[in-house]
DRENDO-1510 file (C-alpha; in Angstrom, 1 decimal, always signed):
<recs>
REC; n; res; u; v; w
REC; 1; UNK; +135.9; -27.7; +242.5 .
REC; 2; UNK; +132.3; -28.8; +244.1 .
REC; 3; UNK; +131.1; -32.2; +243.2 .
REC; 4; UNK; +127.3; -32.5; +242.6 .
REC; 5; UNK; +127.0; -34.9; +245.5 .
REC; 6; UNK; +128.6; -32.7; +248.2 .
REC; 7; UNK; +126.6; -29.8; +246.7 .
REC; 8; UNK; +123.4; -31.7; +247.3 .
REC; 9; UNK; +124.4; -33.0; +250.8 .
REC; 10; UNK; +125.5; -29.4; +252.0 .
REC; 11; UNK; +121.7; -28.6; +251.7 .
REC; 12; UNK; +119.3; -28.6; +254.4 .
REC; 13; UNK; +115.9; -30.8; +254.2 .
REC; 14; UNK; +113.8; -27.7; +253.3 .
REC; 15; UNK; +116.5; -26.7; +250.6 .
REC; 16; UNK; +116.5; -30.1; +249.1 .
REC; 17; UNK; +112.7; -30.1; +248.8 .
REC; 18; UNK; +112.7; -26.7; +247.2 .
REC; 19; UNK; +115.5; -27.7; +244.8 .
REC; 20; UNK; +113.4; -31.1; +243.9 .
REC; 21; UNK; +110.3; -28.9; +243.4 .
REC; 22; UNK; +112.1; -26.3; +241.4 .
REC; 23; UNK; +113.6; -28.7; +238.9 .
REC; 24; UNK; +110.6; -31.0; +238.6 .
REC; 25; UNK; +108.9; -28.0; +237.2 .
REC; 26; UNK; +111.7; -27.0; +235.1 .
REC; 27; UNK; +111.8; -30.4; +233.7 .
REC; 28; UNK; +108.2; -29.9; +232.5 .
REC; 29; UNK; +109.3; -27.0; +230.4 .
REC; 30; UNK; +112.3; -29.1; +229.1 .
REC; 31; UNK; +110.1; -32.2; +228.3 .
REC; 32; UNK; +107.5; -29.7; +226.4 .
REC; 33; UNK; +110.3; -28.6; +224.1 .
REC; 34; UNK; +111.7; -32.0; +223.3 .
REC; 35; UNK; +108.3; -33.7; +223.3 .
REC; 36; UNK; +106.6; -31.5; +220.7 .
REC; 37; UNK; +109.0; -29.0; +219.6 .
REC; 38; UNK; +111.7; -31.0; +218.1 .
REC; 39; UNK; +109.2; -33.8; +216.9 .
REC; 40; UNK; +107.1; -31.4; +215.0 .
REC; 41; UNK; +109.9; -30.7; +212.5 .
REC; 42; UNK; +109.8; -33.7; +210.5 .
REC; 43; UNK; +106.0; -33.9; +209.8 .
REC; 44; UNK; +105.6; -30.3; +209.5 .
REC; 45; UNK; +108.6; -29.7; +206.9 .
REC; 46; UNK; +111.8; -27.2; +207.6 .
REC; 47; UNK; +109.9; -24.0; +207.3 .
REC; 48; UNK; +106.7; -24.7; +209.3 .
REC; 49; UNK; +108.2; -27.1; +211.6 .
REC; 50; UNK; +111.2; -24.6; +212.3 .
REC; 51; UNK; +108.5; -22.0; +213.3 .
REC; 52; UNK; +106.6; -24.2; +215.5 .
REC; 53; UNK; +109.8; -25.3; +217.3 .
REC; 54; UNK; +110.7; -21.7; +218.0 .
REC; 55; UNK; +107.5; -20.9; +219.3 .
REC; 56; UNK; +107.4; -24.0; +221.5 .
REC; 57; UNK; +110.9; -22.9; +222.7 .
REC; 58; UNK; +109.7; -19.5; +223.6 .
REC; 59; UNK; +106.6; -21.0; +225.6 .
REC; 60; UNK; +108.9; -23.3; +227.3 .
REC; 61; UNK; +111.5; -20.4; +228.3 .
REC; 62; UNK; +108.7; -18.5; +229.8 .
REC; 63; UNK; +107.3; -21.6; +231.8 .
REC; 64; UNK; +111.0; -21.8; +233.0 .
REC; 65; UNK; +111.2; -18.3; +234.2 .
REC; 66; UNK; +107.7; -18.5; +235.7 .
REC; 67; UNK; +108.5; -21.5; +237.8 .
REC; 68; UNK; +111.6; -19.8; +239.2 .
REC; 69; UNK; +109.8; -16.5; +240.0 .
REC; 70; UNK; +106.6; -18.1; +241.4 .
REC; 71; UNK; +108.6; -20.5; +243.7 .
REC; 72; UNK; +110.7; -17.4; +244.9 .
REC; 73; UNK; +107.4; -15.6; +245.5 .
REC; 74; UNK; +106.1; -18.6; +247.4 .
REC; 75; UNK; +109.0; -18.3; +249.7 .
REC; 76; UNK; +108.7; -14.6; +250.0 .
REC; 77; UNK; +111.9; -13.7; +248.2 .
REC; 78; UNK; +110.2; -11.7; +245.3 .
REC; 79; UNK; +107.1; -10.1; +244.5 .
REC; 80; UNK; +104.2; -12.3; +242.9 .
REC; 81; UNK; +105.1; -12.4; +239.1 .
REC; 82; UNK; +101.8; -11.2; +237.9 .
REC; 83; UNK; +102.9; -9.7; +234.6 .
REC; 84; UNK; +104.7; -12.7; +233.7 .
REC; 85; UNK; +101.9; -15.3; +234.6 .
REC; 86; UNK; +99.6; -13.1; +232.3 .
REC; 87; UNK; +102.2; -13.1; +229.6 .
REC; 88; UNK; +102.5; -16.9; +229.7 .
REC; 89; UNK; +98.8; -17.2; +229.7 .
REC; 90; UNK; +98.2; -15.1; +226.6 .
REC; 91; UNK; +101.2; -17.1; +224.8 .
REC; 92; UNK; +99.5; -20.3; +225.8 .
REC; 93; UNK; +96.2; -19.2; +224.5 .
REC; 94; UNK; +97.7; -17.8; +221.3 .
REC; 95; UNK; +99.6; -21.0; +220.5 .
REC; 96; UNK; +97.0; -23.3; +221.4 .
REC; 97; UNK; +94.6; -21.5; +219.1 .
REC; 98; UNK; +97.2; -21.5; +216.2 .
REC; 99; UNK; +97.8; -25.1; +216.8 .
REC; 100; UNK; +94.3; -26.0; +216.7 .
REC; 101; UNK; +93.7; -24.0; +213.4 .
REC; 102; UNK; +96.7; -25.8; +211.9 .
REC; 103; UNK; +95.2; -29.1; +212.8 .
REC; 104; UNK; +91.8; -28.2; +211.3 .
REC; 105; UNK; +92.9; -26.1; +208.3 .
REC; 106; UNK; +96.6; -26.6; +207.6 .
REC; 107; UNK; +98.3; -28.6; +205.0 .
REC; 108; UNK; +96.8; -31.9; +204.1 .
REC; 109; UNK; +99.8; -33.8; +204.7 .
REC; 110; UNK; +100.4; -37.3; +206.8 .
REC; 111; UNK; +101.2; -36.2; +210.5 .
REC; 112; UNK; +100.5; -32.6; +210.3 .
REC; 113; UNK; +97.3; -32.9; +212.3 .
REC; 114; UNK; +98.9; -35.3; +214.7 .
REC; 115; UNK; +102.0; -32.7; +215.2 .
REC; 116; UNK; +99.4; -29.9; +215.6 .
REC; 117; UNK; +97.4; -31.7; +218.0 .
REC; 118; UNK; +100.6; -32.7; +220.1 .
REC; 119; UNK; +101.6; -29.1; +220.5 .
REC; 120; UNK; +97.9; -28.0; +221.1 .
REC; 121; UNK; +97.7; -30.6; +224.1 .
REC; 122; UNK; +101.0; -30.3; +225.8 .
REC; 123; UNK; +100.7; -26.3; +225.6 .
REC; 124; UNK; +97.3; -26.3; +227.2 .
REC; 125; UNK; +98.1; -28.9; +229.8 .
REC; 126; UNK; +101.5; -27.5; +231.0 .
REC; 127; UNK; +100.8; -23.7; +230.7 .
REC; 128; UNK; +97.9; -23.5; +233.3 .
REC; 129; UNK; +99.6; -25.9; +235.6 .
REC; 130; UNK; +102.7; -23.9; +235.6 .
REC; 131; UNK; +100.6; -20.6; +236.3 .
REC; 132; UNK; +99.0; -22.2; +239.2 .
REC; 133; UNK; +102.3; -22.0; +241.1 .
REC; 134; UNK; +101.9; -18.4; +241.5 .
REC; 135; UNK; +98.5; -18.4; +242.5 .
REC; 136; UNK; +97.8; -18.5; +246.3 .
REC; 137; UNK; +93.9; -19.4; +246.2 .
REC; 138; UNK; +93.6; -22.9; +245.2 .
REC; 139; UNK; +90.1; -22.3; +243.6 .
REC; 140; UNK; +91.6; -19.8; +241.3 .
REC; 141; UNK; +94.4; -22.4; +240.4 .
REC; 142; UNK; +91.9; -25.1; +239.5 .
REC; 143; UNK; +89.7; -22.4; +238.0 .
REC; 144; UNK; +92.8; -21.7; +235.4 .
REC; 145; UNK; +92.4; -25.1; +233.8 .
REC; 146; UNK; +88.6; -24.9; +233.8 .
REC; 147; UNK; +89.0; -21.6; +231.9 .
REC; 148; UNK; +91.4; -23.0; +229.4 .
REC; 149; UNK; +89.4; -26.1; +228.9 .
REC; 150; UNK; +86.2; -23.9; +228.2 .
REC; 151; UNK; +88.2; -21.7; +225.9 .
REC; 152; UNK; +89.6; -25.0; +223.9 .
REC; 153; UNK; +86.0; -26.3; +223.5 .
REC; 154; UNK; +84.7; -22.9; +222.1 .
REC; 155; UNK; +87.7; -22.3; +219.6 .
REC; 156; UNK; +87.4; -25.9; +218.5 .
REC; 157; UNK; +83.7; -25.4; +217.8 .
REC; 158; UNK; +84.3; -22.3; +215.9 .
REC; 159; UNK; +86.8; -23.6; +213.8 .
REC; 160; UNK; +84.5; -26.3; +212.4 .
REC; 161; UNK; +84.9; -29.2; +214.8 .
REC; 162; UNK; +81.7; -31.1; +215.7 .
REC; 163; UNK; +80.1; -30.4; +219.2 .
REC; 164; UNK; +81.0; -33.8; +220.4 .
REC; 165; UNK; +84.7; -33.4; +219.4 .
REC; 166; UNK; +85.0; -30.0; +220.9 .
REC; 167; UNK; +83.5; -31.4; +224.2 .
REC; 168; UNK; +86.0; -34.3; +224.1 .
REC; 169; UNK; +89.0; -32.0; +223.4 .
REC; 170; UNK; +88.1; -29.6; +226.3 .
REC; 171; UNK; +87.7; -32.5; +228.6 .
REC; 172; UNK; +91.0; -33.7; +227.9 .
REC; 173; UNK; +92.4; -30.4; +228.5 .
REC; 174; UNK; +90.6; -30.1; +231.6 .
REC; 175; UNK; +91.7; -33.4; +232.9 .
REC; 176; UNK; +95.4; -32.8; +232.1 .
REC; 177; UNK; +95.6; -29.3; +233.3 .
REC; 178; UNK; +93.8; -30.0; +236.3 .
REC; 179; UNK; +96.3; -32.7; +237.2 .
REC; 180; UNK; +99.2; -30.4; +236.8 .
REC; 181; UNK; +97.6; -27.6; +238.6 .
REC; 182; UNK; +97.0; -30.2; +241.4 .
REC; 183; UNK; +100.6; -31.1; +241.4 .
REC; 184; UNK; +101.6; -27.5; +241.6 .
REC; 185; UNK; +99.3; -26.6; +244.4 .
REC; 186; UNK; +100.4; -29.7; +246.4 .
REC; 187; UNK; +104.2; -29.1; +245.8 .
REC; 188; UNK; +103.8; -25.6; +247.1 .
REC; 189; UNK; +101.8; -26.7; +250.3 .
REC; 190; UNK; +104.5; -29.4; +250.8 .
REC; 191; UNK; +107.3; -26.9; +250.2 .
REC; 192; UNK; +105.9; -24.4; +252.9 .
REC; 193; UNK; +105.2; -27.1; +255.5 .
REC; 194; UNK; +108.8; -28.4; +255.3 .
REC; 195; UNK; +110.1; -24.9; +255.8 .
REC; 196; UNK; +107.6; -24.3; +258.7 .
REC; 197; UNK; +108.3; -27.5; +260.3 .
REC; 198; UNK; +112.2; -26.6; +260.1 .
REC; 199; UNK; +111.3; -23.3; +261.7 .
REC; 200; UNK; +109.3; -24.9; +264.4 .
REC; 201; UNK; +112.2; -27.1; +265.5 .
REC; 202; UNK; +114.5; -24.1; +265.6 .
REC; 203; UNK; +111.9; -22.2; +267.7 .
REC; 204; UNK; +111.7; -25.3; +269.9 .
REC; 205; UNK; +115.4; -25.1; +270.5 .
REC; 206; UNK; +115.4; -21.4; +271.3 .
REC; 207; UNK; +112.4; -22.1; +273.8 .
REC; 208; UNK; +114.2; -24.7; +275.7 .
REC; 209; UNK; +117.3; -22.4; +276.2 .
REC; 210; UNK; +115.0; -19.5; +277.1 .
REC; 211; UNK; +113.1; -21.9; +279.6 .
REC; 212; UNK; +116.4; -23.1; +281.3 .
REC; 213; UNK; +117.5; -19.5; +281.7 .
REC; 214; UNK; +114.2; -18.6; +283.3 .
REC; 215; UNK; +114.3; -21.5; +285.6 .
REC; 216; UNK; +117.9; -20.3; +286.7 .
REC; 217; UNK; +116.7; -16.9; +287.1 .
REC; 218; UNK; +113.8; -17.8; +289.3 .
REC; 219; UNK; +116.1; -19.9; +291.4 .
REC; 220; UNK; +118.4; -16.9; +291.9 .
REC; 221; UNK; +115.3; -14.7; +292.6 .
REC; 222; UNK; +114.1; -17.2; +295.3 .
REC; 223; UNK; +117.5; -17.3; +297.1 .
REC; 224; UNK; +118.7; -13.8; +296.8 .
REC; 225; UNK; +115.3; -11.9; +297.0 .
REC; 226; UNK; +114.6; -12.5; +300.8 .
REC; 227; UNK; +118.3; -12.1; +301.7 .
REC; 228; UNK; +119.0; -8.9; +300.0 .
REC; 229; UNK; +115.8; -7.3; +301.4 .
REC; 230; UNK; +117.0; -8.5; +304.9 .
REC; 231; UNK; +120.4; -7.0; +304.2 .
REC; 232; UNK; +119.0; -3.7; +303.0 .
REC; 233; UNK; +116.8; -3.5; +306.2 .
REC; 234; UNK; +119.5; -4.3; +308.7 .
REC; 235; UNK; +122.2; -2.0; +306.9 .
REC; 236; UNK; +119.7; +1.0; +307.2 .
REC; 237; UNK; +119.0; +0.1; +310.9 .
REC; 238; UNK; +122.8; -0.1; +311.4 .
REC; 239; UNK; +123.2; +3.2; +310.0 .
REC; 240; UNK; +120.5; +4.9; +312.1 .
REC; 241; UNK; +122.0; +3.1; +315.2 .
REC; 242; UNK; +125.6; +4.3; +314.3 .
REC; 243; UNK; +124.4; +8.0; +313.7 .
REC; 244; UNK; +122.8; +7.9; +317.2 .
REC; 245; UNK; +126.0; +6.4; +318.8 .
REC; 246; UNK; +124.2; +3.0; +320.0 .
REC; 247; UNK; +126.4; +0.2; +320.3 .
REC; 248; UNK; +123.8; -2.3; +318.8 .
REC; 249; UNK; +125.0; -1.0; +315.2 .
REC; 250; UNK; +127.9; -3.4; +315.6 .
REC; 251; UNK; +125.7; -6.5; +316.1 .
REC; 252; UNK; +123.5; -5.4; +313.2 .
REC; 253; UNK; +126.7; -5.2; +310.9 .
REC; 254; UNK; +127.6; -8.6; +311.9 .
REC; 255; UNK; +124.3; -10.0; +311.1 .
REC; 256; UNK; +124.6; -8.4; +307.5 .
REC; 257; UNK; +127.9; -10.0; +307.3 .
REC; 258; UNK; +126.5; -13.2; +308.1 .
REC; 259; UNK; +123.5; -13.0; +305.7 .
REC; 260; UNK; +125.8; -11.9; +303.0 .
REC; 261; UNK; +128.1; -15.1; +303.5 .
REC; 262; UNK; +124.9; -17.2; +303.8 .
REC; 263; UNK; +123.7; -15.6; +300.4 .
REC; 264; UNK; +127.0; -16.3; +298.7 .
REC; 265; UNK; +126.9; -20.0; +300.0 .
REC; 266; UNK; +123.4; -20.5; +298.5 .
REC; 267; UNK; +124.3; -18.9; +295.3 .
REC; 268; UNK; +127.2; -21.3; +294.9 .
REC; 269; UNK; +124.9; -24.2; +295.6 .
REC; 270; UNK; +122.2; -22.9; +292.9 .
REC; 271; UNK; +125.2; -22.5; +290.2 .
REC; 272; UNK; +126.6; -25.9; +291.4 .
REC; 273; UNK; +123.2; -27.5; +291.0 .
REC; 274; UNK; +122.6; -25.8; +287.6 .
REC; 275; UNK; +126.1; -27.0; +286.3 .
REC; 276; UNK; +125.6; -30.6; +287.4 .
REC; 277; UNK; +123.8; -32.8; +284.9 .
REC; 278; UNK; +122.4; -36.2; +285.4 .
REC; 279; UNK; +123.5; -38.6; +282.7 .
REC; 280; UNK; +120.3; -40.6; +282.7 .
REC; 281; UNK; +117.9; -37.6; +282.6 .
REC; 282; UNK; +120.3; -36.1; +279.8 .
REC; 283; UNK; +120.2; -39.4; +277.7 .
REC; 284; UNK; +116.4; -39.5; +278.0 .
REC; 285; UNK; +115.9; -36.0; +277.5 .
REC; 286; UNK; +118.2; -36.0; +274.3 .
REC; 287; UNK; +116.2; -39.0; +273.1 .
REC; 288; UNK; +113.0; -37.3; +273.4 .
REC; 289; UNK; +114.1; -34.0; +271.8 .
REC; 290; UNK; +115.8; -35.7; +268.7 .
REC; 291; UNK; +112.7; -37.9; +268.2 .
REC; 292; UNK; +110.4; -34.9; +268.4 .
REC; 293; UNK; +112.7; -33.4; +265.5 .
REC; 294; UNK; +112.2; -36.4; +263.5 .
REC; 295; UNK; +115.7; -38.0; +264.3 .
REC; 296; UNK; +115.7; -41.6; +265.0 .
REC; 297; UNK; +117.9; -41.9; +268.4 .
REC; 298; UNK; +119.2; -45.0; +269.8 .
REC; 299; UNK; +120.8; -45.3; +273.4 .
REC; 300; UNK; +122.8; -48.4; +274.0 .
REC; 301; UNK; +125.6; -49.5; +276.6 .
REC; 302; UNK; +125.8; -49.9; +280.3 .
REC; 303; UNK; +123.3; -48.1; +282.6 .
REC; 304; UNK; +124.2; -44.6; +283.6 .
REC; 305; UNK; +122.9; -45.1; +287.2 .
REC; 306; UNK; +125.9; -47.0; +288.4 .
REC; 307; UNK; +128.5; -44.4; +287.5 .
REC; 308; UNK; +130.1; -42.0; +290.1 .
REC; 309; UNK; +128.2; -38.4; +290.3 .
REC; 310; UNK; +131.1; -36.4; +289.1 .
REC; 311; UNK; +131.5; -38.8; +285.8 .
REC; 312; UNK; +127.8; -38.5; +285.2 .
REC; 313; UNK; +127.7; -34.8; +285.6 .
REC; 314; UNK; +130.5; -34.5; +283.1 .
REC; 315; UNK; +129.1; -37.0; +280.6 .
REC; 316; UNK; +125.6; -35.5; +280.9 .
REC; 317; UNK; +127.0; -32.0; +279.5 .
REC; 318; UNK; +128.6; -33.9; +276.9 .
REC; 319; UNK; +125.1; -35.4; +275.9 .
REC; 320; UNK; +123.4; -32.0; +276.3 .
REC; 321; UNK; +125.9; -30.3; +273.9 .
REC; 322; UNK; +126.0; -33.3; +271.4 .
REC; 323; UNK; +122.2; -33.3; +271.0 .
REC; 324; UNK; +122.1; -29.5; +270.7 .
REC; 325; UNK; +124.6; -29.7; +268.0 .
REC; 326; UNK; +122.8; -32.5; +266.2 .
REC; 327; UNK; +119.6; -30.3; +266.0 .
REC; 328; UNK; +121.4; -27.1; +265.0 .
REC; 329; UNK; +123.9; -28.5; +262.5 .
REC; 330; UNK; +123.7; -30.7; +259.5 .
REC; 331; UNK; +120.4; -32.8; +258.7 .
REC; 332; UNK; +120.4; -35.7; +260.6 .
REC; 333; UNK; +118.2; -38.7; +260.1 .
REC; 334; UNK; +119.7; -40.9; +263.0 .
REC; 335; UNK; +121.7; -40.5; +265.9 .
REC; 336; UNK; +123.3; -43.3; +268.1 .
REC; 337; UNK; +124.5; -42.7; +271.6 .
REC; 338; UNK; +126.5; -45.6; +273.1 .
REC; 339; UNK; +127.9; -45.6; +276.8 .
REC; 340; UNK; +130.8; -48.3; +277.6 .
REC; 341; UNK; +133.1; -48.8; +280.5 .
REC; 342; UNK; +136.6; -50.2; +279.3 .
REC; 343; UNK; +139.5; -50.7; +281.5 .
REC; 344; UNK; +138.9; -48.3; +284.2 .
REC; 345; UNK; +137.4; -45.5; +282.1 .
REC; 346; UNK; +134.0; -44.4; +280.8 .
REC; 347; UNK; +133.6; -43.9; +277.1 .
REC; 348; UNK; +130.7; -42.0; +275.7 .
REC; 349; UNK; +130.1; -41.9; +271.8 .
REC; 350; UNK; +127.5; -39.9; +270.0 .
REC; 351; UNK; +127.5; -40.3; +266.1 .
REC; 352; UNK; +125.0; -38.9; +263.6 .
REC; 353; UNK; +124.4; -38.7; +259.9 .
REC; 354; UNK; +123.7; -35.9; +257.7 .
REC; 355; UNK; +126.6; -33.8; +258.3 .
REC; 356; UNK; +128.3; -31.8; +255.3 .
REC; 357; UNK; +131.9; -32.7; +254.4 .
REC; 358; UNK; +133.3; -29.4; +255.2 .
REC; 359; UNK; +135.2; -31.0; +258.2 .
REC; 360; UNK; +134.2; -28.3; +260.7 .
REC; 361; UNK; +133.4; -29.4; +264.1 .
REC; 362; UNK; +129.7; -28.4; +265.1 .
REC; 363; UNK; +130.0; -25.8; +267.8 .
REC; 364; UNK; +133.6; -25.1; +267.3 .
REC; 365; UNK; +133.1; -22.2; +264.5 .
REC; 366; UNK; +133.2; -18.6; +265.2 .
REC; 367; UNK; +129.7; -18.4; +266.5 .
REC; 368; UNK; +130.2; -20.9; +269.3 .
REC; 369; UNK; +132.5; -22.6; +271.7 .
REC; 370; UNK; +130.6; -25.7; +273.0 .
REC; 371; UNK; +133.2; -28.2; +272.5 .
REC; 372; UNK; +135.9; -26.1; +273.8 .
REC; 373; UNK; +134.0; -25.7; +277.0 .
REC; 374; UNK; +133.3; -29.4; +277.1 .
REC; 375; UNK; +137.0; -30.2; +276.8 .
REC; 376; UNK; +137.9; -27.8; +279.7 .
REC; 377; UNK; +134.9; -29.4; +281.8 .
REC; 378; UNK; +136.6; -32.8; +280.9 .
REC; 379; UNK; +140.1; -31.8; +281.6 .
REC; 380; UNK; +139.1; -31.0; +285.1 .
REC; 381; UNK; +138.8; -34.7; +285.8 .
REC; 382; UNK; +141.4; -36.0; +283.4 .
REC; 383; UNK; +139.0; -36.7; +280.7 .
REC; 384; UNK; +139.4; -36.3; +277.0 .
REC; 385; UNK; +137.1; -35.2; +274.0 .
REC; 386; UNK; +137.4; -36.1; +270.3 .
REC; 387; UNK; +135.0; -34.9; +267.6 .
REC; 388; UNK; +135.3; -35.0; +263.8 .
REC; 389; UNK; +133.8; -36.7; +260.6 .
REC; 390; UNK; +134.4; -40.3; +260.5 .
REC; 391; UNK; +132.7; -41.3; +257.1 .
REC; 392; UNK; +130.7; -40.0; +254.4 .
REC; 393; UNK; +128.4; -37.7; +256.1 .
REC; 394; UNK; +129.0; -39.2; +259.5 .
REC; 395; UNK; +130.2; -37.1; +262.6 .
REC; 396; UNK; +131.3; -38.7; +265.9 .
REC; 397; UNK; +131.8; -37.1; +269.3 .
REC; 398; UNK; +133.8; -39.4; +271.8 .
REC; 399; UNK; +134.3; -38.6; +275.5 .
REC; 400; UNK; +136.4; -40.6; +277.8 .
REC; 401; UNK; +136.4; -40.1; +281.5 .
REC; 402; UNK; +138.7; -42.3; +283.9 .
REC; 403; UNK; +136.7; -43.8; +286.7 .
REC; 404; UNK; +138.1; -42.8; +290.3 .
REC; 405; UNK; +140.1; -45.4; +291.9 .
REC; 406; UNK; +138.5; -46.9; +295.1 .
REC; 407; UNK; +140.0; -45.9; +298.4 .
REC; 408; UNK; +142.8; -48.3; +299.5 .
REC; 409; UNK; +143.2; -48.9; +303.2 .
REC; 410; UNK; +146.7; -50.4; +304.4 .
REC; 411; UNK; +146.8; -52.7; +307.1 .
REC; 412; UNK; +148.2; -50.3; +309.8 .
REC; 413; UNK; +145.2; -47.7; +308.9 .
REC; 414; UNK; +142.4; -49.5; +310.8 .
REC; 415; UNK; +144.6; -49.7; +313.9 .
REC; 416; UNK; +145.6; -46.1; +313.7 .
REC; 417; UNK; +142.1; -45.1; +313.3 .
REC; 418; UNK; +140.8; -47.1; +316.4 .
REC; 419; UNK; +143.6; -45.8; +318.5 .
REC; 420; UNK; +142.6; -42.5; +317.6 .
REC; 421; UNK; +138.8; -43.1; +318.4 .
REC; 422; UNK; +140.1; -44.7; +321.8 .
REC; 423; UNK; +142.2; -41.6; +322.6 .
REC; 424; UNK; +139.4; -39.2; +321.7 .
REC; 425; UNK; +136.9; -41.2; +324.1 .
REC; 426; UNK; +139.2; -41.2; +327.0 .
REC; 427; UNK; +140.3; -37.7; +326.8 .
</recs>
């Protein structure tokens, strides 16, 4: 059974904002029913009050459904609920006119006018505000409140209210409806902005990967382009010389062989440089990328510059993969990177929050093998990698790499080396 807290923590930040927005406006419908629907029964009596409560309940249900359909339309999941909004607007106008008529010409009992006035005000304030969720143009959204306020003043004056009372009632409806409409417009804008920021973060991650691939492709082109062109020309020349029986064909093929071996060596150097990662640069890059994504990242511990190159390269890849996982998985707000040297080994730990309690390792699912690749890379230098949840919403990745032992020279070694040097000189 899924607990409410886990259900909420498993959502991303845009999904949380959407859920909050959706249920905030759903609460308006619930509050409408309980504030004026149920409370109208005692002053209006069982028959009239029950009818009023039923009418308010119908309006609340319409508001509830309109909120869901309008927000889904905002996110592009449904077509615009035009018919539903027109229905809600018509029902709002009819209920408001009936409530106003009940207040002006209803039974002359204590509390009737107050109850009818409450229904009238709440209906006219919440109705246009919720309709504004499904309107893209802001001027039209605010114009709904103005139209309902104008209609309120006209109907109130037609039912016998004084001009001042009708104007005052229209201004109250205008102020309340405009406030709810502004809340709706701002909520929709904020929801779209959060989703756009999340999509921009994903796009930035994909662009970084694409840029790295392009860089690697350019390096390979620079290395292989010239050599392959020369190899092609010399091979063609060797073929022509061989067809003529010229002995120079052999020297040309020897040159082709040399160029092929040189190209192979240069490709290895490019790949080796691509695979090696500088730990200091990776730490600074990860901190900058996470900060740009709105994640507070701290780096603490010993400086990376004093570590051996092989250790820096291995741990640099760990930092790169860990930062990628923090961006792609969960909903992190903070990330802490700590580098320590303990008893002849280097320990790098990366801890972040905002991880669901599913218990799966980021990058270890069916769609990726990042951590498996890191374990293989660290195993080559006798290193280890551990990753998993360590608390409520926390995930920690820990890599340990042993430091290479300094070369020990025995007492006889210098003499042997010196004797070998002397013999080389005398010979």
